[in-house]
C-alpha positions, 0 to 999 in steps of 0.5 A: 086741128092738124086737119084744119092746118093741112087743109089751109096749107093745101088751099094756099099751095093750090091758090099759089099754083094757079097764080104761078101757072097764070104768071108763067104763061102770060109772062112769056108774052112780055118781051125785051129783046130775047128776055121774057119778063116774068113775075113768076118767082114772087109767088114761088118765094111766097109759097116757099115761105108760107108752105115750105121748101118743097112747096116752093120747089113744086111751084118752081116746077109748075112755073117750068112746066107751064113754059112749055105752053108759051111761044118761047118754048118752041125756040128753045125746044128747036135747039135742044129738046132734052136740054130745054126740058132739063134746064127749064124744070130744074131751074124752077125746082131748084130756085123754089127749093133754095128759096124755101130752105133759106127762108126756113134757116133765117126765119127764127133770126128775122122773118123780114130778113128771111123773105128778103134773102129768099127773094134774092136767092130765088132769081140768083139760083134760077139765073145760075141754073140757066147759065150752066144749062146754056153752056151745056146745051146751047153753046153753039147757039151762044157762040154763033149769035155772039159772033153775029152780033159782034159781041163777045160770047160773055157779052152776048150772054150777059146783055142778050140772055140774062141782064134785063130778065135777071135784074127785073126778076131780082128787083120785083122779088125784093120789093113784092115778096116781103110786102106780100108776105107781110100783108098775108101774115097781117091778114092771117093774124086778124082772122 
């Protein structure tokens, strides 16, 4: 019986890994300003809920690794190679890990609440790590871009680097993650 559960978990994780890789790659082509719009965090949250925190971390890491195959990677790598690698891999990994631990912590209280809070935490951690990394590794770019645009540094970061992407990811996660997880749980119960 344990072998069957392990196989099911492995297959679920493999399918979600492929989905994350596709969404991470093709999401880089959808742009609004400097922000790339991505649906990648939805399967990260689902994987964290279905397969556990470390699976969520794996899925987030895969999303980060696939980023290096997108056109956006050249821009960031051109400014700071180690900084880009650290930020991109760390933000995905920690976002998935945090979503998984939050889900695990809250699922016995209320599974629906657990997935909603996880769906909120995932993009918050993802964006938070990006902002910390921006301050550590890309501050010269941010300050020069802000002065060139006539915006304050904070205004540039919020408007140009974070706002659209974060709001989109947050709303999509809050709507899709609970819906998809509920459908998957219904499908599992009917089998």
